N, C-alpha and C positions, 0 to 999 in steps of 0.2 A: 276606142275611137270613139265610140258612140257615148262613151259613159263623159267624156272629155268633153264633148259638142252636151252634152245634155246640164255639165256642171255651170258651162260658159251661160248656158242659156239659162240658167238658177240665177248666177251671179247679176246677168244684166236685168232679168226682172227685180231682183233684188236692188239695183243701182236706179232703175227707173222708179221704184216704187218709195224707196229714199227719194228721189230728185221731186217726187209730186206733193210728199207731205212735207220737204224741209220748206221753210220761213211761211207755214201755213197763217200763224200768230200778224207776222207782220204784212200776209198778202192784206188780211182779216182788216186790217189799223188801216191802213192806204183806200179800200174799198169805201170805207165807212168815212175817213176823211178827218177821224178822232180818237185818240186817247184813250180807252175805259180807266182811269185812274183811282186804284183806294184810297183813301187817309184815313188812319184812326182818329176820334177825336177825345176819344179817353176819359170818361167820364169814370171815376173810380169806383163811386155810390151805384154805378151800375155792372162794371166788372173787376174782382177785389185781384183777378186774375196774374196784375202785374199793374204797377203803378210810374207807366211812365207818364209826364205830363201833355199837358193840348200844345202840340205843336204844328197848327196847321199850316204855317205862311213856310216853313222849313218844305215840311210833304208838300207842297202846291210848288216850288221853285223845281224840287225834284221831277217831281210831274211834267214841270214845262219842259225841263233837259231831256226826258227820256223820249218825251212826244217830237218837241224840233227833233233828235236826234233822228226818228222815224219820220217824220212829213214837213221837214224844210222848216223855214225861218219862218212862215208865217202857220206852225202848225196849230192846229185844234186841242184839246185836251177835253172831255169831264169827268171832275173832280165826284166820288160817289163816297161820302161820308158814313163809316160802321163809329159804334159806341163801344168796341171790345174790337181787341183784334181776334179774339175767339171767330167773330160774326165777321171779319175781313177775311180770312184766311178761307173761311166757310164758299164764302162768294168767289173769292180768286180760285177754288178748286174746281167751282159750279161753272167758271166761264163767265160770271156777269161783269167781272172786271180784270184786263191784262193784265195787271202791275197793283200792286200795293206798295206803295212809298217806301213804307218803313216797317215791318217785319222784325220780331224774333230769332236770333240766329241759335235758338237754343236747344240742347239734345233731342225734345222731343218733337219740336217744328223740323228741322233739321233729317231727324229718323226720320219722317215721313216722305214717301217714296215720291208722292205727287210734287212737293215744295220743292225751290233750287232759291238759293239765295245768291247778290252779287255781294261784292265785297263793302266791309262796315264803313257806311255811309255816317253813323250816327257813335260816338263812344259816350252812352247813358249809362248812370252807376248812383246806384244808392247810398245816401247823404244824410247829414244834418243839419234841419236849417234848426238855428238859433234866436232868441231876445238877444243882440246886444248887450242893451243896458243888463244885460244879468252878470256880463262880467264872464263871458264861456267862451276862452280863442279856440279847445278844442277837446276832441272825445273821452279826452281823460279828465278834464274838469265834470263831465258827466255821473258822474261817480257820487252814488247818491239821493241825484234826482229822478225824476220824472221823465219817463222816454215817451211819448204818444207816437201811435201807431194804429191801422187799422188789425183787427184782430182776425185771424184763420187765413192768413194771407203767406204768398212765400216771404215778401217782407218780413213780417215776423220772424221770421225762422232763418230769412238771416239776420236781423239784429240781433235775435239771441246768442248765434254763431261766433258773431262779431267781437261782442261782448264779453262772453267765453274764452272767444282765443286773446282777446285787448285784458281778462282779467279785469275789467270793470266791475264793478258793485252799483247797480240802477236798481232802480225803481219801476215797472211794465206797467203803461196807463192804454189797456187796451178799447178800442173804439168801433164800433163798428157803421160810424155815419160820418163822412168827409166832415158836414158841418158843425158836427156837436165838435170833433176833434181841434180842430180850426179856433171855435171859442175856445178851446182850454187853455188852448195855448197862448192867446190874444188876452185873456186874462192872469194869463204868468201858473197856472194850474199843471204845467209842464214848463221842463228847460228846454223840452227841442221836441220837434217832430221833425218823423223818419219818412221818406221814400223815394223813387228818381228824384236826379237833381232837375231833371226836366219836370220835375212834378212841382218838386218843391218851390221852382221859381216862379211854375204857374200859378200856387196860393201866395205866393209874395206878392205880383202883382193886384189878388182881389184883396190886400190888406189897405191898400191907397197910404194913404197920410202917413202908414205907419211904417210903410213896405221901409224906410231908409232904418229903423230900428232892427232891422232882422238879416242875418247873415247864413250862407249858405256855409259848412265846415270843410277844409280841404278832405278831409277823411275820406277814404273810400270806403264804404261796408260792402257792396257788393258788386262787380261789374253787369251790365244791361247794356248790351249794345244792340245797335238796330241797323237793319240793310234792306236795302230793294226784294222785294220778294215776290219770284214768278211759279209758274207750274213747270214744273220739268219734265216738259215733252216739247221744248224748241229751240234743239239747242244756237238757232241762229238769235229768235229772241232774247235769248238770255242771253248769249254774248255779246247782242248790242247793248242790253240793261247796264250788265258788268263794265264795257267799256264804255258807257256813260259817267260813273263813277271813278273809274279810271283818270279819265282827262278831265275832269274836273280837279283831280288832285294836281294832276302832271300840269295843269294852266295854272294854278298857284306856283309850284312848284318853279314853271320857269320864268313869273312873272308875267305873265299874257291877264290880262283884265277886259272888262267890258269896254275901257277908257280908251287905254291903249293896242287895241288887237288891230287896228287900219295900220301901225305902222311896226308891230308887229310880224305882219305878213310876209316884211321888207327884209325878215332876218337872216342872217346866214346860221343861226343857230343850228346843226340837224334837228336833233330832238324838237324845237318849234315850227319848221318846218313841215315835218311828217305831221306834228299834233294839229299844224291849221291848214294843212292841206295842200300847202305849195309843192312839197315833195309829191307826186303821185303813186295812186297806187297803194294805197293801204285802206281805202273804202272799201275796197272790192273783198275785202275779207271778209266783212257784216253785210254785203251785201247792196252799202248805201255810197254816195257820191263821197269826193275825195273831202269836202270841204263841210262833211259833216258836223265835224270837232268844233270849226271855227261858229257854226249856226250857235252853237248848243251854247259858246262861251259868250255869243253877243246877245243873247237870250237871258242868261240867268247869271254871268259872271264867270269867274273861278269858286272852287268850296271855300275859302277863306272871305269870300264877299256875301258867299251865302250865309255860312256859319253867322259874320259877323251881322248881316241885316236881318236874319231871322230868332237868332238863338241868341248873340255874343253882346258885344259893348252895343252896338247901333239899334241893338233892340228892345224891347220896355221885358225881356226875360235876362239880359243881363250875364248871361253862362262865361265866365273861364274858358278858355280851349282846352287848354289842360290835354287830355289824350287826345281831342282832334285836331291838337295842331299838326304840323308835319312834323317827319323824324327827327329833319335836319334841327328841328328848336325844340325838341323833345316829347314829340307825340307821336303817336301810333300811325300818322299818314302817310304810307308809301303807296307812290303808283308805278306800275306794272310798265316793262320798259315796251315803247311803239317799236317793235322789229320783228 
């Protein structure tokens, strides 16, 4: 009997301690009144560890969405920029930021016990940018032609692997500096440049009047997805970030937008009711009020609106949705059920 009481006492102490530590990140953010959110400005000449482009507007919308989820409609957030992902992840682990808007959920990062990743929010991938005036419409037509890339990077490794698999006999043209590579491309000294399409789209903007001559080919050399990243020491905070991604996707699937959310709150659709909090009781599982998701959508719109505004047809980057489309439209975006 004495052992039974001792066991009960130990379990009670563990439960109390767990409760005391639960939600500490959210508590700190609410106490500060602002979410410290990191974004990676991706400067290729500073870091060649990856080749994502600068997608600051997209990341800022994600920071805003997460902040509103936690702090409500008038949420504040502090943007902390980093020139390379490695620096951002180090700052995240050190507690200098609470979340990184987009990090790489690859093997090296995901195997790090200190980091956690939300569902993928942007399926970036390595591709080719070509000069349309050279008559190149597919990767196969790069046979016998020079392809520019930054040497000594994973981009080079993935390019070599792709060309070998596709049996394309190409001519490698390696560079150490982004500016020199772009100059070679503009002067037609190479037929294509390769990097992640977010970077290629960002480079295309810099070509200004000549940008209309450059096109991103549809071929995918290698996938390089991005997801909101956080420290893996607070289950509640992780769940809020995860479900912020989920509700953005679900809102698009359910046709809920910034413009129609007022009328959507009158919907008799069960999923919409749970999404917008008109059916009560679901916010409690995250430690939030029932209207938290509605506030997020009112602030930034649904996933499709964010993508098109910041990366897609309404943005200067003009990226195709591709894998970032809803599964019902041939993409990979699927929201987990609200139940």
